[in-house]
C-alpha positions as CSV (number, residue, x, y, z in Angstrom):
1,X,5.6,9.0,-1.5
2,X,2.5,10.1,0.2
3,X,1.7,12.8,-2.2
4,X,2.7,10.7,-5.0
5,X,0.0,7.4,-3.8
6,X,-2.4,10.6,-3.3
7,X,-1.9,11.7,-6.7
8,X,-2.6,8.2,-7.7
9,X,-5.9,7.7,-5.8
10,X,-7.3,11.5,-6.7
11,X,-7.0,10.1,-10.7
12,X,-8.8,7.2,-10.2
13,X,-11.3,9.0,-8.3
14,X,-11.9,11.3,-11.1
15,X,-11.9,8.6,-13.6
16,X,-14.2,6.9,-11.4
17,X,-17.1,9.3,-11.8
18,X,-16.2,9.8,-16.1
19,X,-18.5,8.0,-18.9
20,X,-16.8,5.3,-20.6
21,X,-15.9,7.6,-23.2
22,X,-14.7,10.4,-21.7
23,X,-12.1,7.2,-20.6
24,X,-11.3,6.1,-23.3
25,X,-10.3,9.1,-24.5
26,X,-7.9,9.1,-21.6
27,X,-6.4,6.2,-22.4
28,X,-6.0,7.3,-26.1
29,X,-3.9,10.1,-24.6
30,X,-2.3,8.9,-21.7
31,X,-1.8,5.4,-21.6
32,X,1.2,3.8,-23.4
33,X,0.0,2.1,-26.6
34,X,3.0,0.7,-29.2
35,X,1.3,1.1,-31.8
36,X,1.9,5.6,-31.8
37,X,5.6,4.4,-32.8
38,X,4.7,1.9,-35.7
39,X,5.3,3.7,-38.8
40,X,3.0,1.5,-40.6
41,X,0.4,1.7,-38.6
42,X,-3.2,3.2,-39.9
43,X,-4.3,4.3,-36.3
44,X,-4.1,8.1,-35.5
45,X,-4.1,8.7,-31.8
46,X,-4.9,11.8,-30.5
47,X,-1.8,14.0,-28.5
48,X,1.0,13.8,-31.5
49,X,5.0,14.2,-31.0
50,X,3.9,15.6,-27.4
51,X,1.9,12.4,-26.4
52,X,4.7,10.0,-28.1
53,X,6.8,11.2,-25.2
54,X,4.9,11.7,-22.2
55,X,3.0,8.6,-22.4
56,X,6.4,6.8,-21.4
57,X,5.8,8.1,-18.2
58,X,1.7,9.0,-17.8
59,X,0.6,5.6,-18.4
60,X,2.0,4.6,-14.7
61,X,-0.5,7.0,-13.2
62,X,-3.7,5.0,-14.6
63,X,-4.7,1.9,-13.5
64,X,-7.5,-0.2,-14.5
65,X,-9.4,-0.5,-11.4
66,X,-9.6,0.2,-7.6
67,X,-7.9,-3.3,-6.8
68,X,-5.2,-2.7,-9.5
69,X,-4.1,0.7,-8.0
70,X,-4.6,-0.8,-4.2
71,X,-2.5,-4.1,-5.1
72,X,0.2,-1.5,-6.7
73,X,0.0,1.1,-3.9
74,X,0.3,-1.7,-1.2
75,X,3.7,-2.8,-2.7
76,X,5.1,0.5,-3.4
77,X,4.2,1.9,0.4
78,X,6.5,-1.4,1.5
79,X,9.6,-0.7,-0.7
80,X,9.2,2.9,-2.6
81,X,9.4,4.2,1.0
82,X,12.5,3.4,1.9
83,X,13.8,4.3,-1.1
84,X,12.2,7.4,-1.2
85,X,13.2,8.6,2.5
86,X,16.9,7.6,0.8
87,X,16.5,9.5,-2.3
88,X,14.6,12.0,-1.4
89,X,11.6,14.3,-3.1
90,X,13.2,15.1,-6.0
91,X,15.6,12.1,-6.9
92,X,12.7,9.5,-5.9
93,X,10.6,11.6,-8.6
94,X,13.2,10.9,-11.2
95,X,13.8,7.3,-10.4
96,X,9.9,6.9,-10.6
97,X,10.0,8.3,-14.1
98,X,12.9,6.3,-15.6
99,X,11.6,3.1,-14.2
100,X,8.3,4.0,-16.0
101,X,10.3,4.6,-19.2
102,X,12.2,1.5,-19.1
103,X,8.8,-0.4,-18.3
104,X,7.7,1.1,-21.7
105,X,10.6,1.0,-23.7
106,X,10.8,-3.2,-22.6
107,X,7.0,-3.3,-23.3
108,X,7.3,-1.3,-26.9
109,X,9.9,-4.3,-27.7
110,X,7.8,-7.1,-26.6
111,X,4.8,-5.8,-28.4
112,X,5.8,-3.5,-31.2
113,X,2.6,-2.4,-33.2
114,X,0.1,-3.5,-30.4
115,X,-2.8,-1.3,-30.1
116,X,-4.0,-3.0,-26.8
117,X,-3.0,0.0,-24.1
118,X,-0.8,-0.6,-21.1
119,X,-1.4,1.1,-18.1
120,X,-0.4,1.0,-14.4
121,X,2.6,1.6,-12.1
122,X,3.7,-1.8,-11.9
123,X,7.2,-1.1,-13.6
124,X,7.7,1.9,-11.1
125,X,6.7,-0.3,-8.4
126,X,9.3,-3.3,-9.8
127,X,11.8,-0.1,-9.7
128,X,11.2,0.7,-6.2
129,X,11.9,-3.2,-5.3
130,X,15.1,-3.5,-7.2
131,X,16.5,-0.2,-5.8
132,X,15.6,-1.3,-2.1
133,X,17.6,-4.8,-2.6
134,X,20.8,-2.5,-3.7
135,X,20.9,-1.3,0.1
136,X,18.6,-3.2,2.2
137,X,21.3,-6.3,2.4
138,X,24.0,-3.9,2.9
139,X,25.7,-3.2,6.2
140,X,23.5,-1.3,8.0
141,X,20.6,-2.0,6.2
142,X,17.3,-3.2,7.2
143,X,18.5,-6.8,6.5
144,X,21.9,-6.4,6.9
145,X,24.5,-7.3,9.1
146,X,23.3,-5.6,12.4
147,X,26.4,-3.7,13.2
148,X,25.5,-0.1,12.9
149,X,22.0,0.2,12.8
150,X,22.2,4.0,13.2
151,X,23.1,5.8,10.3
152,X,20.3,7.2,8.3
153,X,21.5,6.3,5.0
154,X,24.5,3.4,5.0
155,X,26.0,3.0,1.8
156,X,25.1,0.9,-0.9
157,X,27.5,-2.1,-2.1
158,X,28.6,-1.9,-5.6
159,X,26.2,-3.9,-8.1
160,X,28.3,-6.7,-8.5
161,X,28.9,-7.0,-4.9
162,X,25.7,-7.1,-4.4
163,X,24.8,-9.7,-7.0
164,X,27.4,-12.4,-5.0
165,X,25.5,-11.7,-1.8
166,X,23.3,-15.0,-2.0
167,X,19.9,-13.4,-0.3
168,X,19.7,-10.7,-3.3
169,X,20.1,-13.4,-6.0
170,X,17.5,-15.7,-4.1
171,X,14.8,-12.3,-4.6
172,X,16.2,-11.5,-7.8
173,X,15.2,-15.1,-8.8
174,X,11.9,-15.9,-7.2
175,X,10.5,-12.1,-8.5
176,X,11.6,-12.7,-12.4
177,X,10.0,-16.5,-11.3
178,X,6.4,-15.2,-10.4
179,X,6.3,-12.4,-12.9
180,X,6.6,-14.5,-15.7
181,X,4.1,-17.2,-13.6
182,X,1.8,-14.2,-13.3
183,X,2.0,-13.3,-16.8
184,X,1.5,-16.6,-18.5
185,X,-0.1,-18.4,-16.4
186,X,-2.0,-16.7,-13.4
187,X,-4.5,-14.3,-13.0
188,X,-3.4,-11.4,-10.8
189,X,-5.8,-9.3,-8.5
190,X,-7.6,-6.3,-10.2
191,X,-6.2,-7.2,-13.7
192,X,-9.9,-7.7,-14.9
193,X,-9.0,-10.5,-17.1
194,X,-6.4,-8.0,-19.0
195,X,-3.1,-9.5,-20.0
196,X,-0.3,-8.4,-17.9
197,X,2.9,-6.4,-18.7
198,X,4.6,-8.4,-17.5
199,X,7.6,-7.7,-19.8
200,X,7.4,-4.0,-18.5
201,X,7.7,-4.8,-14.7
202,X,10.8,-6.7,-16.1
203,X,11.9,-3.2,-17.6
204,X,11.3,-1.2,-14.3
205,X,13.2,-3.9,-12.2
206,X,16.3,-4.3,-13.8
207,X,16.5,-0.6,-14.7
208,X,15.9,-0.1,-10.8
209,X,18.6,-1.9,-10.3
210,X,21.5,-0.8,-12.6
211,X,20.3,2.6,-12.7
212,X,20.0,2.8,-8.6
213,X,23.6,4.4,-8.4
214,X,22.6,7.2,-10.2
215,X,20.1,8.6,-7.8
216,X,21.3,7.6,-4.8
217,X,23.1,10.5,-2.8
218,X,26.1,10.2,-0.5
219,X,25.7,8.7,2.7
220,X,24.0,10.9,5.2
221,X,24.8,9.3,8.9
222,X,24.0,10.9,12.1
223,X,26.8,12.8,13.8
224,X,27.7,11.2,17.5
225,X,26.2,12.4,20.1
226,X,27.8,14.8,22.3
227,X,29.6,13.7,25.4
228,X,27.9,13.8,28.7
229,X,30.4,15.4,31.6
């Protein structure tokens, strides 16, 4: 988790020392641009087939400015940290890639052929929030029944069971409502008058909710303490 945050900060720091021309080149090569996948488009973007693939992930490493980055880092720290501890570094990295891809696909469906680049880790943050919901309200979880908080990895309930928990439904409903509101009516700090890619947020969130079980390792509870004589 710290490595991811440091990498995002280093990338933004390097970009802050580059000129506008170099930053435009970076966006053309690493941002997610739906026009890449429009057969009728006359725009030729750099990177070829390789960029057609890697930009589904690399866009999440770029941000519009420091405020945009810091906002995402705060949310990622809050929700990504417990998910990263639960998944482990490799599974968490793969999970982040999967939610980034889902966010890009949702954006592509919403804006086919668009030339405006999409950047930011918000889809990954949204996926981490959804993953945290899958176990935070479970027995032993941070917000679940306090029957046993000693386990390092309380088992997550199945998705359909989780969706019968009123607090989970309220969380999802409020999150969806706020994202639609921010996307159509409210300016988000750090957006610099750019349009909020709320559809990508949705893609990342629901991917995190649905794909959680594929990345969640078996429960790892601490052994009981040895009896004292």
